[in-house]
N, C-alpha and C positions, 0 to 999 in steps of 0.2 A: 504493500500500500504506500510505502514511502516513495516508490518510483512514480506513483500517480499524483500524490498530494504534495510531495516534497518533505523536507525535514521538519519544518515548523509552519504548517499551513495556516494556523490561526494567526500567527505573527505576521505572515505575508499578507493575509487578508486585512488585518488591521492597518498595516503600512499602506496598502492600496487605498483603504478607506480614508486614512489620514491625508494622503496625497490628493484625493478627490476633494476633501473638505478644504484643503489649502488652495486649490484652484478657484474656489468660490470667492476668495478674497483677493485674488490676483487681478490686476487690470488687463484682462484678456479681451480682445475685440470679438465681435459677433462671429467673424469668420472662423477664428480659432475654436470658439465654443461650438460652432456648427460641426467642425471636423471631429472634435472630441465626442460630441453627441452621436454622430454616425458611428464612430469607433465603438462606443459602448453598445449601441444597438446591434452591430455586427458581432460584438463579443458575446452578447446574449445568444444570438443565433448560433455562433460557433460553439458555445458551451453546451447547448442542447444537442447539436450534431456530434460533438466530441464524446458525449455520453455513450452513443452507439458505435461510432466510427473508431474512436480511440480507446475508450475505457473498456467497452464490452467486446470490441474487436469485430463488429459487424460491418462489412464493407458495403454500405448503402450510400448511393450517390444522388438520391432524389429528394433531399430534405428541403431544397428551395421550393418544392411543391407545397410543403406545409407552411412555409413563409408566405407564399402567395395566398393560400387558403385563409390563414389568419388575417392577412392584410385586407383582402377583398371582402370577406364576410363581415368583418368588423366595420369596414367603411360602408358597405351596403346597408347594414343595420342602422348605422348612425345617420346616413344620408337620407334613405328612404323611410326609415321607421321613426326618425327623430329621437332615437334613444341616445343617452349620454355615452360618449366614448369611454368613460370610466367603467361602464357596464359592458359595452360591446367588445372591448378587448378580451374580456373573459369568454364571451361567446365565441370569438375567433379562436382563442386558445383551446377551448373545450372541443370545438368542431374539428380543429386540426389534430387533436389527440384521438378523436374518434376515427378520423380518416387514417391515422397511423395504425389503429387497431384493425381496421378493415383491410388495409393493404398488407399489414404485418401477418395476418393469418395465413395467406397463401405463400408469402415470401419466405417465412420461417420454415416452410417444408422443403425449400430448395437448399441442398447441401453445398452446391458449387457457388463460391463467392463471386466469380465473374458473372454468373448468370443472375445472381442477386443484384449486382451493380447494374446490369443491363435492364432488368425489370423495373428497378426503382427510377432509372433514367427515363424509361418509357412512361412511367406513371407521371413524372414531372412534366413531360411533354404533353400528355393528355390534359393535365390541369391547365397548362398554358393555353392550349387550343380551346378548351371550354370557356375560359374567361375572355379569350379573343373573339369568340363567336357569339357570346351573349351581349351583342352590341346594344340592344335596347336597355340593358341594365348597366353594363360596365363601359360602354362606348368603345370597346375593343382597343385597338392600338392608337386611337385618337386620344385616349387618356381619360381616366375617370377623375375629374377634378371637382372641386367644391367640397371635398371631404372635411367635415368639421374638426377642428383641433380639440384637445381636451378642455373641458370647462374650467374657467379660472378658479383659483382657490384663494380665499381671503383669510388673512390672519390679522384681526383688528383693522387697522387702517391700511395695511399692506395687502395688495392684490397681486398674485403671481399668475401671469398669463403664459400660455403655451402655444406651440406651433412654430412654423419656420421663421416667422418674423419676431419671435420672442426667444432669443438664443439662451439667455441666462436661465429663464424658467424651464425651458425644454431640457437643458443640461442637468438641472437639479432633478427633474422628473425621471429622465432616463437613467441617471445615476442611482436613484432610489430603486428602480426596478432591477438594475444590474446587480446591485449588492444584495437585494432581497433574493434574487435567483441564485447568485453565487453562495450566499449563506445557506440557503436551503439545500443546494447540491453538496456543499461541504459537510453538512450534518448527515445527509443521506449516505455519502461515501464513507463517513466515519462509522456508520452503524452497520448492522448485519447485511442489509441489501448491498452496501458498497463492497463488503468482503465477498458476497456471493457473486457480484459482477466480476470482481478480480479473479475469483476462482474459475468462472466460466471462460474468461479470456485466456487464462493460463493453460487450462486443459478441460475441455468439455467432457471427455470420458471420465476423468477423475472426479469432476464436479457431480456428474450423474451418478457415479458409484456411491457418492455420499448422500444420495437421496434428493438432490436438487432437481426440481422440475425445470428443465432447460427451456421448454417451449413457453411456459407461463412467465418465467423471469425475463426472457428475451422480449416477449410481447409487452410486458409491463414497462420495460426499459424503452422500447420503441415508442410506445404511446406517450410516456413522459417526455422523451426527447422531442417528439412531434409537437406536443403541447407547448414546450418551451420555445421552440422555433416559431410556432404559430403566434405566441404572445409577442415575440420580437417583431414579427411581421405586422401585427395589429398596431403596435407602438409606432413602427415606421410609417404606417399609413396615415396616422393622425398627426405625425410630425411633418412629413413632406407635403401632405394634403393633396397629392396627385399620384395616380398609379397607372402603369401600363403593364400588360401581361409579360412583355419581354423584359421589362426592368426588374420584375420581382420573381419571374419563373423562367427566365431565359438562361442561356449558357454562360453569359457574363457573370451573372450572380453565382452560379455554381462554381465557376473558376475562381472568382474572388474569395468566396468563403472557404473553398477547399485549400486555397493558398494560405489563408489565415490560419486554418487548423494545422497545416503541415509546417509552416514557418514558425508558428508559435510553439508547436510541439504536440502532435497527436498522442492522446492518452495521458497528457499532463494536465492537471487541473487548471493551472493558471496560464497555460499555453494560449488559449483563445484570446485572452486579454492582451498579452504581449504581441501576438500576431496581428490583432485588429488595430492596435495603436500604431504599430510599425507600418503596416501595409496601407492602411487608410490614409495616414499622414504622408507616406511616400507617394501615393497615387496623386495626391493634391499637389505636392511639391514638383512633380514631374509635368504638370500641366503646361508650363512654359516651354516645354520641348515640342509641343504641338503633335504632329503626326508620329513622332518618335516616342511618344509617351508610353504607349503600351509595350513597345519593343523594349524600352529600358526597364519597365516594370517587370516584364517577363524575365529579363536578364537578372534582375535583382532577386526574384524568386528562385531561379535556377542556382544562382550563387549561394543563397542560403541553404538550399538543399544539399549542395556539395560541402559547404563549410560546416554546417550544423545539421546533419541528417536527422537528429533527434529533436530538432527545433530549439528555439531560444530557451524554453524552460528545461529542455534536456541538457543543454550546455551546463547549467548550474548543477544538475544532478550528477552528470558525468564527472565534473570536477570534484564534487564531494566524494564520489565513489573511488576515484583515483587517489584522493588524499587518504581515505581510509585504508586502501590497499597498500599505500606507501608506508603508512604507520604500522600496519600489520607486518610488513616485510622487515621493517627496522626492528620490531620487537622480536621477531624470529631470529634475526641475525645476532641480536644482543644475547638471546638465550643460548 
């Protein structure tokens, strides 16, 4: 479990929380806050995906479908039903989790991981095409605009507003959801379910011999993962306030989030945060290169894969493991 959570996960969590609180008092402009807000949304997405892809070891590549489901269904409920986004985001998350259950039932019967990857990719493409063709509701690729932001919150005489034009309030809101999700996942992985997930990843045969119901645990993890990703999609929808099927369920979203998980460290708890901050910020810094932007972005990702195959979070763990091994060798030589 140390390989997943790190040596002092609670301390790392508190340090991250402290840095977040520190940014609230720094004189950051709206553009920087926007980039940080997007980074945290993608970190929530990547954390949910990392639960199955990295921690449980299920090679599923269609999680951007759940992002789209959460985003669109929350936006539709708020836009056409007049329901507050504070409620509709949970509708999007729950329906994304249910979609995860429905697609998980047949997928978990497939033993071949390449076939699992292909089926989940096909599911994501089906979701994209469905939202593209529901033009009377979603307006297809023309864009579903007019999505209401989160309702303002008042504390005495202070009113905090949200949405794309209110960077400070949106950053606080997304930060709250990010640390709530991360705290919940940390408690989950520290408990019996976390040990069960680690056991399944290490050896399914050994876990099954201990009486672990592989199908039930994988299905539960897949539904939870889909729900978290759906929640991130719903938050994203009410932050940017405009959606297109390609932007939330297209291949670019898949590649971006897959790169975040891999560069941050697949199977490492804090990897999604590190990867999201690095790659989202890098993508914005590379905008001045115009047509060469994505080329340089791809080169950056490839470079990290070669330099740090275990990701940024894996670098720290590998250094700690080498230090322990060096200390053990010295003790043996002294003896």
